[in-house]
C-alpha positions, 0 to 999 in steps of 0.5 A: 719367398717360397712361402709367399708364393705358396700363399699367393697360389693358395689365395688364388685357388680359394678365390671365388672370382678366378673361374668365372673371370676365366670363363668370361674372357674365354666367352669374349674371345669365342665371340670375337673369333666366331664373328671374324669367321662370319665376316670372312664368309667361310661358312656363309652358304652352309649356315644360311641354308641350314634349318638347324642354325640361325638364318633370320634377319638382323632385327630378329638377331638383335631381339634374340641376343638381347633376350639371352643377355637380359635373361642370363644376367637376371637369372644369375643375380636371382639364383645367387641371391637365393643361394646366399640366403641359403648359405646364411641359414646353413652357417647358423647351423654348421658354422660360418667358417664352413662357408669357405668350402662353399666359396671354393666349390667349383660347381658354384664357380662354373655356374656363375661363369657360364651365366656371366660368360653367356651374357658377355658373349651375347653383348659382344655379338650384339654389337656387331649385328647391322641392319640393312640401313647400317650395312647389313651384317648378320653373324649366323655362326655366332648367333647359332652358338649363342642359342646353344649357349642359352640352352647350356644355361638352362641345363646349368640352372637345373644342375645348380639347383640340385648341386646347391641343395645337396651342398647345404645338407649337413651330411654332405658338408661333413663328408667334404670336410672329412675329405679335407682331413683325409687329404691332410693326413695323407699329405702331412704324414708318412708311411715310414718312420723318420730316422731317429733324431734327438732334440738339439741342446741349445745350451746357455747361449740362446738368443731370441728372434722377435717378429713385428708381424701379426697374423696366423702362420699359413705357410712355412718353407721348412726346407729352405729355412733348414738349408739357411741354418745349416749354411750358417752353422746354427740351430733354429727352434721355431716357437710357432707352427702353421696355424698358430697365431704370431703376435706382434713383437713376440718371440718367434724363434730361438737361435744358437749361436746368434747369426746376423739376418736370422729374422730376415731368413725367418720372415722370408720362409714364413707367410702370414694370413688374417685367418687361421687357414693353412693347408699345412695345419693338420688340425684345421679340418679337425676344428671345422668338424668339431665346430659342426658337432659342437653346434649340433649339440647346443641346446638351440639345435639339439641334433645328436645324430650330426654329432655322431656322424662327426664322430664316425668321420673322426674315427675313420680319420684315426683309422687311416692314421694308424699305419702312418707316422706324424712328422717329428718337427725336426729337420736335419742336415749332414746328421745334425738337427738344424731346425725344430718346429712344434709338431702335432703329436697323437695326443694333441690331435686326438685332444683336438678331435674329441675333447670339445665334443665329449665336453658338450655331449656329457649329458647325451647318452647316445653321443657318449656311447657312440663316442666309446664305440668309435674309440673301440673301432679305432683301437681295433686298427691301432697297435701302438701302445702309446696311441692305445693308451691315449684312446683309453684315456679318452674313453675313461674321460667319457665314462667319468662324464657319464657317471656324473651326468647320467641318472638312469642306471640302465643307461649308465650300465650300457655305457660301462658295457661299451667301455668294457669292450674297449678295454678288451679290444686294447688288451686282446685286439679284435679277437675279443669280439668273438668272446664278448658278443656271446650272450651274457658274456659281459654283465653290468657288474663285470663292465663296472669292474672293468 
């Protein structure tokens, strides 16, 4: 149930229409409230005699409100039509999956809400205006607020044009997705290592738990499922993690000993979605960044600078991960491991970050050099031997790709020199830079030996 509630909350938070709907309802309520104040005549003398507020007649009020309503709904339709066209062009360069970031953008949602809210406000006030033949009633306060809202719409239009222009800039998009990755690292990792627990031995009496659903695992209530397993004195091993695809009829978990209701408990603790989108999936933002880099390296776009910008963000994320620990995927109760979930390890995370970029940049000298430079910077932040070995492996792969694809000897020597710097950084730490940066300290032959 908790997982399903999280899915509903996530869906609502990502919905484009929530903020505009709230603004429209608030505008309608504001119109009704101000009209009620006008009917009560509480501020009649002040409003009529004030030259800064509306003090015209009923015909002018109707004309003014009609102009506000028609112009706001017209501008809203035109602006957002142009925006959709711009986003279509951006999606072709950066990938359609990134459109989710534009839909979630609060600036776009608030802008639409302001225009539609002003339109709704004008209609609600307009229906209360009466001429002398109908029993004259002119809501002066409501009219004055309507004029103010029209000027707010003008300012919002100016803001929206600049906001949208900046949002479709590739560097801005990369920063936004990199921010999501940073937030995911802080949310899904810990500052302190988890207590040492060994993987449970399921033994021979292992039973499978199939699942008839289909979709991507979006939310997992691991604590609730671990409590259920402890209460029933059993051990569960899930075969999928948030972000993985669940196939209909496939085995989703192993259990020992078998307990009635295991399938029901797993379905209650998990929520699926049609898209591979999960706030509990550390690799989700990584895949978005990788898609931007891979598209930039395609022959049709050929934009290595964008790929290098993505590599810089990947390096920053790995440096932020250096003092943190990834979750082991094991949940214990009373000193016994009761739930095991496939977990993201450092090797898998770096593979997701770097493999596709390296493979598509095999013939791009500038990207390969930046690839190794980023790994060198990360190695300066990282002191874990296992993680450093992973960084060295990726650098070796980049050098190997360069040896096979780069035909210019000078370019290949430069790549080897950068690789030698990384090897020295892993062996000695940042203090090696004082030696390596001296003129003539790292020759092409010395780099090749390294």
